[in-house]
Wavefront OBJ file of the C-alpha trace (Angstrom):
o trace
v 80.393 212.686 144.811
v 83.742 213.831 143.428
v 85.518 216.704 145.140
v 88.578 218.546 144.065
v 90.574 220.771 146.276
v 93.918 222.504 145.817
v 95.589 222.986 149.243
v 98.976 224.623 149.065
v 101.361 223.102 151.566
v 104.510 225.187 150.555
v 105.971 227.644 153.089
v 106.046 231.207 152.508
v 109.673 230.930 151.450
v 108.926 228.301 148.918
v 106.293 230.429 147.368
v 108.876 233.100 146.749
v 111.170 230.622 145.121
v 113.573 230.277 148.078
v 115.023 226.822 148.831
v 114.390 225.411 152.300
v 117.503 224.467 154.373
v 118.576 220.840 153.768
v 118.504 220.129 157.460
v 114.851 221.260 157.825
v 113.479 218.787 155.245
v 113.056 215.909 157.596
v 111.432 218.035 160.353
v 108.879 219.597 157.960
v 107.862 216.215 156.393
v 105.854 214.871 159.295
v 103.427 217.840 159.836
v 102.807 217.938 156.198
v 101.823 214.254 155.989
v 99.723 214.761 159.203
v 97.919 217.725 157.632
v 97.233 215.769 154.468
v 95.668 212.899 156.507
v 93.423 215.357 158.342
v 92.263 216.914 155.076
v 91.753 213.379 153.541
v 89.636 212.377 156.573
v 87.676 215.672 156.536
v 86.848 215.156 152.808
v 85.866 211.550 153.436
v 83.499 212.590 156.282
v 81.900 215.359 154.204
v 81.362 213.078 151.186
v 79.894 210.239 153.320
v 77.567 212.813 155.134
v 76.446 214.279 151.806
v 75.802 210.741 150.380
v 73.726 209.746 153.387
v 71.681 212.963 153.199
v 71.073 212.482 149.493
v 69.940 208.869 149.855
v 67.810 209.699 153.028
v 66.014 212.715 151.651
v 66.311 212.541 147.806
v 66.993 209.046 146.446
v 66.446 205.575 147.684
v 67.711 202.288 146.117
v 64.955 199.695 145.692
v 64.659 196.188 144.162
v 61.988 195.206 141.848
v 60.108 192.181 142.704
v 57.943 190.438 139.923
v 57.395 191.096 136.296
v 54.295 193.265 136.088
v 56.466 196.161 134.737
v 58.002 194.310 131.794
v 59.651 195.035 129.511
v 61.243 198.089 131.042
v 61.576 196.801 134.621
v 62.587 193.127 135.183
v 62.418 190.991 138.278
v 65.379 191.854 140.652
v 66.335 195.089 138.831
v 67.878 197.693 141.120
v 66.872 201.272 140.725
v 66.802 204.644 142.423
v 63.550 206.333 143.290
v 63.259 210.001 143.936
v 61.461 210.555 147.185
v 61.523 214.341 147.033
v 60.220 215.213 143.502
v 56.537 215.062 144.349
v 57.060 217.623 147.116
v 57.782 220.154 144.427
v 56.027 218.938 141.333
v 52.730 217.148 140.480
v 52.381 213.546 139.749
v 51.826 213.145 136.023
v 50.212 210.539 133.691
v 52.834 208.149 132.602
v 55.019 208.361 135.682
v 56.309 205.163 137.084
v 55.733 205.430 140.879
v 56.293 203.314 144.040
v 53.537 203.248 146.653
v 52.316 201.371 149.613
v 49.906 198.579 148.620
v 46.395 199.829 149.751
v 45.381 196.498 151.216
v 48.661 195.969 153.154
v 50.835 199.115 153.659
v 53.701 196.900 154.702
v 54.114 195.911 150.985
v 55.212 198.304 148.161
v 54.158 198.157 144.535
v 55.634 199.820 141.452
v 53.180 200.823 138.625
v 52.580 203.383 136.034
v 50.098 206.306 136.535
v 47.245 206.099 134.101
v 44.449 208.218 135.576
v 44.719 211.480 137.633
v 42.243 212.711 140.102
v 38.927 213.490 138.411
v 39.782 211.602 135.195
v 37.220 209.314 133.579
v 38.868 206.036 132.980
v 37.457 203.051 131.134
v 38.964 199.912 129.559
v 37.594 198.240 126.556
v 39.153 194.825 125.499
v 42.483 196.019 126.895
v 42.309 199.473 125.276
v 42.431 202.320 127.812
v 40.417 205.421 127.368
v 40.849 208.448 129.513
v 38.328 211.304 129.383
v 36.868 209.870 126.235
v 40.131 209.739 124.404
v 42.112 206.604 123.594
v 45.343 206.497 125.483
v 48.362 205.575 123.368
v 50.724 203.508 125.322
v 54.095 202.740 123.530
v 55.419 201.344 126.732
v 53.003 198.317 126.499
v 54.178 195.979 123.650
v 51.523 193.926 121.846
v 52.713 190.705 123.562
v 52.020 192.158 126.930
v 48.526 193.415 126.312
v 45.296 191.636 127.436
v 41.627 191.845 126.636
v 40.281 192.833 130.065
v 37.543 195.483 130.220
v 36.474 197.828 132.941
v 33.341 199.991 133.076
v 34.003 203.734 133.155
v 34.832 205.198 136.596
v 35.819 208.604 137.883
v 39.153 208.712 139.703
v 38.356 210.062 143.191
v 40.008 213.305 144.486
v 43.582 212.915 145.605
v 43.775 209.462 144.132
v 45.520 207.895 141.067
v 44.631 205.026 138.814
v 47.643 202.660 138.363
v 48.393 199.843 135.875
v 51.381 197.687 135.293
v 52.901 197.552 131.771
v 52.583 193.710 131.586
v 48.809 193.965 131.445
v 48.141 190.166 131.246
v 49.685 189.513 134.654
v 49.555 192.839 136.542
v 47.546 193.259 139.704
v 46.753 196.917 139.773
v 43.971 199.484 140.108
v 41.673 197.294 137.978
v 41.772 194.963 140.994
v 42.302 197.009 144.140
v 41.074 200.454 142.958
v 42.703 203.893 142.777
v 45.611 204.661 145.057
v 45.537 207.502 147.459
v 48.131 210.144 147.154
v 49.347 209.600 150.713
v 50.449 206.132 149.831
v 52.723 207.275 146.870
v 56.238 207.787 148.163
v 58.527 207.925 145.149
v 59.127 208.135 141.408
v 61.312 205.583 139.642
v 64.108 207.429 137.851
v 67.135 205.224 137.128
v 68.022 201.580 136.840
v 71.659 200.996 138.073
v 71.802 197.169 138.031
v 72.237 194.932 136.189
v 74.443 196.631 133.705
v 72.350 195.568 130.617
v 69.370 197.437 131.962
v 71.189 200.597 133.168
v 69.235 203.774 132.215
v 66.477 206.225 132.834
v 63.041 204.851 133.581
v 60.358 206.090 131.082
l 1 2 3 4 5 6 7 8 9 10 11 12 13 14 15 16 17 18 19 20 21 22 23 24 25 26 27 28 29 30 31 32 33 34 35 36 37 38 39 40 41 42 43 44 45 46 47 48 49 50 51 52 53 54 55 56 57 58 59 60 61 62 63 64 65 66 67 68 69 70 71 72 73 74 75 76 77 78 79 80 81 82 83 84 85 86 87 88 89 90 91 92 93 94 95 96 97 98 99 100 101 102 103 104 105 106 107 108 109 110 111 112 113 114 115 116 117 118 119 120 121 122 123 124 125 126 127 128 129 130 131 132 133 134 135 136 137 138 139 140 141 142 143 144 145 146 147 148 149 150 151 152 153 154 155 156 157 158 159 160 161 162 163 164 165 166 167 168 169 170 171 172 173 174 175 176 177 178 179 180 181 182 183 184 185 186 187 188 189 190 191 192 193 194 195 196 197 198 199 200 201 202
């Protein structure tokens, strides 16, 4: 966070254009430097505190492990997730989210939301259908598609159907079922490293 402040350190006489006595220059220098140090330290503390609060309550840096979200997310990519957004807005189809793995809450997975609570989802030779309509998925290149099928199912209340973008290698809701809302704790928003991948997560 950048902060800008303009703190005048001139005496009242200087503000009126009066010259300070030559002999007073040395004596006035030390308090001014001391005051500047205090202001600098104050701004540093405020900036550090604000950064900690933002990271703690809003954003969290995470590292991607694995390749199930290629091509957008690569193994070892660093990104920020927004931990607050779903307290004020609904989870939407297409969101890339981070959640605790249902079979082992100590692990975290990152996948894309495909089905919302109450949706009818079925997969036919890799083609996803939601509520009877073919789901167009521009985020899944042809080379990452597969031919798996899944019988139609209704996503339970307060649950979400997740899939990885690299369909041929992803372990997702096709294997472990829909994910409960309580396990979802963030939305992927921005890749910050490596430099070649920097950008918003879509």
